[in-house]
VOZAPA-725516 format. One line per field, with one value per residue: x, y negated, z of N, C-alpha, C in turn; residue in one letter; chain. Coordinates in steps of 0.05 Angstrom, whole numbers. Layout:
n_c1 <- (X	...)
n_c2 <- (Y	...)
n_c3 <- (Z	...)
ca_c1 <- (X	...)
ca_c2 <- (Y	...)
ca_c3 <- (Z	...)
c_c1 <- (X	...)
c_c2 <- (Y	...)
c_c3 <- (Z	...)
r <- (A	...)
c <- (A	...)
This chain:
n_c1 <- (2879	2863	2848	2864	2902	2951	2954	2995	3032	3009	2998	2949	2870	2827	2744	2732	2754	2730	2674	2624	2596	2539	2504	2471	2515	2524	2498	2530	2567	2558	2548	2601	2622	2592	2627	2677	2664	2650	2688	2733	2706	2712	2771	2794	2759	2777	2830	2831	2834	2805	2780	2739	2722	2715	2671	2611	2558	2566	2575	2524	2494	2502	2485	2424	2396	2367	2393	2385	2376	2417	2408	2361	2310	2332	2309	2283	2254	2282	2329	2346	2357	2402	2440	2444	2463	2514	2548	2567	2607	2676	2701	2672	2693	2728	2707	2664	2707	2715	2663	2651	2704	2698	2654	2599	2540	2493	2451	2473	2526	2587	2549	2521	2472	2466	2436	2454	2515	2521	2510	2456	2429	2373	2377	2415	2465	2476	2508	2546	2598	2597	2616	2650	2700	2724	2680	2646	2657	2654	2610	2551	2504	2459	2400	2397	2378	2354	2304	2248	2242	2265	2291	2309	2290	2266	2208	2185	2207	2192	2153	2176	2189	2243	2245	2193	2172	2184	2157	2154	2116	2109	2147	2137	2104	2150	2181	2166	2178	2171	2146	2210	2222)
n_c2 <- (-767	-838	-893	-939	-910	-937	-978	-1029	-1080	-1137	-1137	-1166	-1156	-1142	-1174	-1125	-1087	-1077	-1077	-1041	-1070	-1069	-1111	-1174	-1231	-1284	-1272	-1234	-1263	-1307	-1274	-1256	-1304	-1309	-1266	-1281	-1330	-1315	-1290	-1324	-1352	-1307	-1302	-1356	-1350	-1312	-1336	-1362	-1356	-1331	-1306	-1271	-1232	-1281	-1307	-1337	-1321	-1265	-1256	-1261	-1233	-1179	-1181	-1181	-1219	-1234	-1213	-1255	-1303	-1330	-1335	-1351	-1402	-1465	-1519	-1491	-1468	-1423	-1432	-1481	-1456	-1419	-1463	-1488	-1437	-1438	-1496	-1483	-1444	-1431	-1420	-1448	-1493	-1465	-1429	-1455	-1472	-1426	-1429	-1470	-1458	-1418	-1431	-1412	-1400	-1390	-1387	-1413	-1435	-1446	-1484	-1506	-1523	-1490	-1526	-1574	-1568	-1554	-1605	-1629	-1648	-1680	-1754	-1774	-1740	-1760	-1766	-1735	-1696	-1642	-1572	-1607	-1595	-1635	-1676	-1645	-1631	-1673	-1680	-1684	-1640	-1617	-1626	-1646	-1697	-1775	-1781	-1777	-1780	-1763	-1689	-1647	-1670	-1630	-1631	-1628	-1584	-1518	-1469	-1396	-1330	-1277	-1250	-1262	-1291	-1348	-1421	-1483	-1516	-1573	-1604	-1647	-1690	-1705	-1732	-1787	-1840	-1835	-1863	-1893	-1864)
n_c3 <- (5157	5159	5129	5166	5200	5166	5169	5185	5245	5237	5190	5144	5142	5106	5087	5068	5088	5141	5134	5097	5052	5002	4969	4945	4923	4950	4995	5024	5021	5065	5115	5119	5132	5180	5217	5206	5234	5292	5305	5311	5363	5400	5393	5413	5466	5490	5511	5544	5609	5665	5732	5736	5786	5822	5810	5833	5811	5804	5857	5869	5833	5856	5897	5895	5871	5802	5750	5702	5704	5699	5636	5621	5584	5589	5598	5649	5714	5725	5704	5731	5782	5773	5764	5804	5828	5814	5811	5862	5863	5865	5814	5773	5734	5708	5685	5654	5616	5591	5558	5533	5502	5480	5444	5471	5459	5496	5540	5616	5626	5684	5708	5670	5619	5554	5519	5533	5529	5478	5454	5448	5489	5528	5551	5602	5580	5523	5489	5494	5460	5429	5458	5485	5540	5573	5577	5586	5643	5675	5689	5745	5770	5725	5734	5782	5762	5776	5752	5730	5678	5651	5616	5644	5697	5755	5772	5727	5701	5676	5696	5687	5668	5649	5590	5577	5529	5499	5501	5476	5481	5513	5493	5456	5491	5531	5492	5504	5544	5605	5670	5729	5773)
ca_c1 <- (2887	2846	2870	2875	2939	2961	2963	3037	3028	2998	2977	2921	2857	2791	2727	2722	2770	2718	2640	2618	2573	2516	2482	2475	2539	2508	2486	2549	2592	2544	2561	2632	2619	2587	2644	2691	2659	2656	2724	2746	2701	2729	2809	2784	2747	2802	2852	2817	2835	2779	2776	2706	2710	2704	2649	2587	2542	2570	2575	2493	2479	2512	2469	2407	2396	2366	2429	2381	2369	2439	2408	2337	2314	2354	2285	2261	2265	2307	2356	2354	2375	2426	2461	2448	2491	2536	2557	2573	2628	2707	2712	2654	2702	2747	2673	2656	2731	2707	2639	2665	2728	2693	2630	2578	2514	2454	2443	2483	2564	2591	2528	2509	2460	2465	2432	2481	2533	2523	2513	2442	2414	2368	2380	2441	2484	2472	2542	2575	2605	2591	2633	2673	2704	2732	2667	2624	2664	2657	2569	2534	2483	2437	2380	2392	2371	2338	2295	2233	2237	2296	2274	2316	2285	2261	2193	2186	2213	2169	2156	2197	2196	2259	2235	2174	2166	2191	2146	2160	2093	2107	2173	2139	2096	2172	2203	2158	2196	2164	2164	2228	2210)
ca_c2 <- (-800	-859	-921	-949	-915	-941	-1013	-1045	-1096	-1166	-1144	-1176	-1142	-1161	-1155	-1106	-1062	-1076	-1068	-1033	-1085	-1074	-1135	-1197	-1241	-1303	-1255	-1221	-1294	-1309	-1248	-1255	-1336	-1307	-1247	-1303	-1352	-1288	-1277	-1350	-1349	-1288	-1303	-1375	-1353	-1295	-1351	-1375	-1340	-1333	-1288	-1268	-1224	-1293	-1310	-1337	-1304	-1237	-1240	-1266	-1206	-1162	-1185	-1173	-1232	-1222	-1222	-1255	-1322	-1349	-1330	-1374	-1434	-1492	-1528	-1472	-1463	-1406	-1442	-1495	-1438	-1415	-1481	-1490	-1426	-1445	-1512	-1474	-1423	-1436	-1424	-1469	-1509	-1440	-1401	-1472	-1478	-1400	-1431	-1490	-1449	-1395	-1436	-1404	-1414	-1388	-1387	-1427	-1427	-1480	-1497	-1534	-1506	-1492	-1554	-1604	-1555	-1562	-1644	-1634	-1645	-1704	-1764	-1784	-1736	-1758	-1780	-1708	-1678	-1603	-1566	-1627	-1595	-1654	-1696	-1634	-1620	-1701	-1682	-1667	-1615	-1645	-1609	-1661	-1728	-1789	-1799	-1769	-1782	-1741	-1669	-1633	-1665	-1614	-1630	-1614	-1554	-1495	-1435	-1378	-1303	-1272	-1228	-1287	-1308	-1383	-1427	-1509	-1543	-1598	-1621	-1678	-1712	-1706	-1757	-1799	-1839	-1832	-1876	-1878	-1861)
ca_c3 <- (5160	5150	5121	5193	5194	5148	5183	5205	5252	5234	5171	5149	5135	5102	5102	5049	5098	5158	5127	5065	5045	4988	4969	4934	4931	4966	5023	5031	5032	5092	5128	5130	5154	5208	5220	5214	5262	5317	5316	5319	5388	5406	5399	5429	5491	5502	5509	5582	5634	5689	5752	5745	5809	5840	5811	5850	5800	5809	5876	5869	5827	5877	5928	5884	5845	5771	5735	5673	5716	5675	5606	5611	5574	5598	5612	5668	5734	5735	5701	5750	5811	5760	5760	5835	5843	5804	5831	5895	5849	5858	5786	5764	5724	5686	5669	5645	5605	5569	5547	5506	5476	5455	5437	5483	5450	5512	5576	5637	5638	5691	5712	5643	5606	5530	5495	5546	5516	5452	5449	5447	5513	5528	5576	5609	5563	5502	5484	5499	5431	5428	5469	5507	5563	5591	5593	5615	5672	5691	5700	5757	5762	5709	5742	5799	5753	5796	5742	5719	5640	5638	5604	5667	5724	5776	5771	5697	5685	5672	5706	5661	5677	5642	5581	5574	5504	5506	5479	5487	5478	5518	5480	5451	5508	5553	5481	5519	5569	5631	5694	5745	5817)
c_c1 <- (2869	2865	2877	2903	2954	2977	2985	3015	3030	2989	2956	2904	2833	2771	2715	2737	2754	2682	2651	2586	2549	2495	2495	2505	2533	2503	2509	2574	2580	2544	2583	2647	2617	2608	2665	2690	2659	2675	2726	2729	2712	2752	2796	2780	2777	2830	2855	2826	2812	2781	2748	2703	2697	2685	2628	2564	2548	2578	2531	2484	2483	2488	2441	2388	2397	2385	2408	2368	2396	2436	2379	2343	2328	2335	2269	2271	2289	2329	2366	2366	2398	2446	2472	2469	2524	2554	2555	2606	2655	2709	2691	2671	2720	2724	2659	2680	2714	2685	2650	2688	2713	2663	2603	2558	2485	2481	2476	2512	2570	2578	2509	2500	2465	2462	2455	2506	2545	2522	2481	2422	2403	2372	2414	2468	2487	2495	2562	2579	2600	2613	2649	2678	2701	2703	2639	2632	2660	2622	2578	2522	2460	2406	2371	2388	2349	2301	2261	2223	2261	2278	2286	2306	2270	2225	2175	2187	2196	2183	2165	2192	2223	2238	2207	2185	2171	2176	2153	2145	2090	2131	2157	2123	2129	2198	2189	2169	2180	2167	2181	2214	2237)
c_c2 <- (-817	-878	-937	-943	-916	-969	-1020	-1072	-1124	-1166	-1152	-1159	-1155	-1150	-1130	-1071	-1060	-1068	-1058	-1043	-1080	-1100	-1150	-1215	-1255	-1295	-1248	-1251	-1306	-1303	-1244	-1283	-1326	-1289	-1269	-1320	-1338	-1292	-1303	-1344	-1325	-1298	-1337	-1377	-1329	-1315	-1358	-1352	-1340	-1303	-1288	-1253	-1246	-1307	-1317	-1324	-1273	-1230	-1248	-1241	-1181	-1157	-1182	-1199	-1222	-1235	-1245	-1280	-1340	-1357	-1334	-1395	-1456	-1508	-1515	-1472	-1449	-1411	-1471	-1484	-1430	-1436	-1496	-1470	-1440	-1473	-1511	-1455	-1438	-1437	-1439	-1474	-1485	-1428	-1429	-1480	-1470	-1419	-1443	-1477	-1434	-1409	-1413	-1413	-1416	-1383	-1413	-1423	-1458	-1493	-1514	-1519	-1513	-1511	-1573	-1587	-1559	-1590	-1632	-1635	-1674	-1729	-1772	-1763	-1742	-1764	-1757	-1704	-1660	-1588	-1577	-1621	-1620	-1670	-1672	-1630	-1647	-1699	-1669	-1651	-1636	-1642	-1629	-1698	-1739	-1795	-1781	-1758	-1772	-1700	-1650	-1637	-1640	-1611	-1623	-1598	-1528	-1473	-1412	-1349	-1287	-1238	-1239	-1288	-1339	-1401	-1467	-1531	-1565	-1620	-1648	-1698	-1706	-1730	-1785	-1814	-1847	-1855	-1864	-1876	-1856)
c_c3 <- (5153	5143	5133	5199	5189	5158	5185	5221	5246	5209	5170	5134	5129	5098	5100	5073	5130	5150	5099	5069	5006	4985	4946	4940	4950	4993	5037	5042	5053	5123	5139	5136	5172	5231	5228	5245	5299	5319	5318	5343	5405	5414	5415	5458	5505	5512	5532	5594	5667	5705	5756	5767	5839	5850	5820	5838	5799	5842	5883	5871	5841	5901	5928	5873	5819	5761	5702	5679	5695	5639	5611	5590	5592	5618	5630	5695	5738	5721	5720	5771	5799	5766	5789	5840	5833	5807	5856	5883	5857	5832	5764	5734	5696	5666	5652	5620	5586	5561	5532	5494	5471	5439	5448	5473	5473	5536	5593	5643	5665	5705	5694	5629	5580	5511	5505	5525	5499	5433	5436	5467	5507	5557	5569	5591	5537	5476	5483	5460	5439	5439	5482	5534	5585	5603	5601	5641	5694	5698	5721	5749	5745	5712	5765	5788	5773	5785	5729	5686	5639	5632	5640	5697	5740	5777	5741	5687	5692	5680	5685	5677	5650	5621	5578	5548	5507	5479	5490	5465	5495	5510	5474	5465	5526	5522	5493	5542	5595	5652	5704	5770	5824)
r <- (M	S	D	W	D	D	L	E	Y	G	E	D	I	G	F	E	D	L	V	E	Y	V	G	P	E	E	T	R	R	K	V	E	R	E	I	A	R	L	M	E	R	F	V	R	G	A	S	I	T	V	D	W	S	K	A	A	C	V	K	A	V	K	S	G	T	D	N	N	L	W	H	C	P	G	D	T	K	P	S	A	Q	A	A	D	I	C	F	T	C	P	I	R	L	Q	C	L	E	F	A	C	A	S	G	E	R	Y	G	V	W	G	G	I	P	E	N	I	R	A	G	A	G	A	G	H	D	R	N	I	T	A	Y	N	Y	N	R	L	A	E	L	P	N	V	Y	D	V	G	S	K	K	F	R	Y	H	R	E	R	L	K	D	W	E	P	G	Q	E	Y	T	D	E	Y	F	N	K	W	L	I	E	G	E	D	E)
c <- (A	A	A	A	A	A	A	A	A	A	A	A	A	A	A	A	A	A	A	A	A	A	A	A	A	A	A	A	A	A	A	A	A	A	A	A	A	A	A	A	A	A	A	A	A	A	A	A	A	A	A	A	A	A	A	A	A	A	A	A	A	A	A	A	A	A	A	A	A	A	A	A	A	A	A	A	A	A	A	A	A	A	A	A	A	A	A	A	A	A	A	A	A	A	A	A	A	A	A	A	A	A	A	A	A	A	A	A	A	A	A	A	A	A	A	A	A	A	A	A	A	A	A	A	A	A	A	A	A	A	A	A	A	A	A	A	A	A	A	A	A	A	A	A	A	A	A	A	A	A	A	A	A	A	A	A	A	A	A	A	A	A	A	A	A	A	A	A	A	A	A	A	A	A	A	A	A	A	A	A	A)
């Protein structure tokens, strides 16, 4: 019989009950904070009901699209392809709400790349607070911007293959405002 068998429903479980940690106290506190952060994300995400079987991405993957398309860096051509699929999806807003509630850090969710969801995108989305569902739900497809000065303009997107190392050697060039076309 283990200690887990003695737990009562609703009883608090401490860090020591889950993880046997040996090491410096400062590192232990960092690990505790990270576990708490991940658990909070899990609980918040679980509060959003989404019928993933209706998702356009699920149908696309079943018909042969690479599922890594939704987990490419935001300023790449595959991410724009993923966003295009997302904007045809009947559950796009529920997907985006799930990503905002759970603080999803990576990938395209609801057609919005990770750095825009996190409030770090450049261009017309600068005033969005991190994971603000109401503001993000109002955004059009960020890859359909008209001005080439924005990082997500389709002609500025990088070629990228899943598994390829990501480098951002052009980022400093993109900080300079380009000409509007």
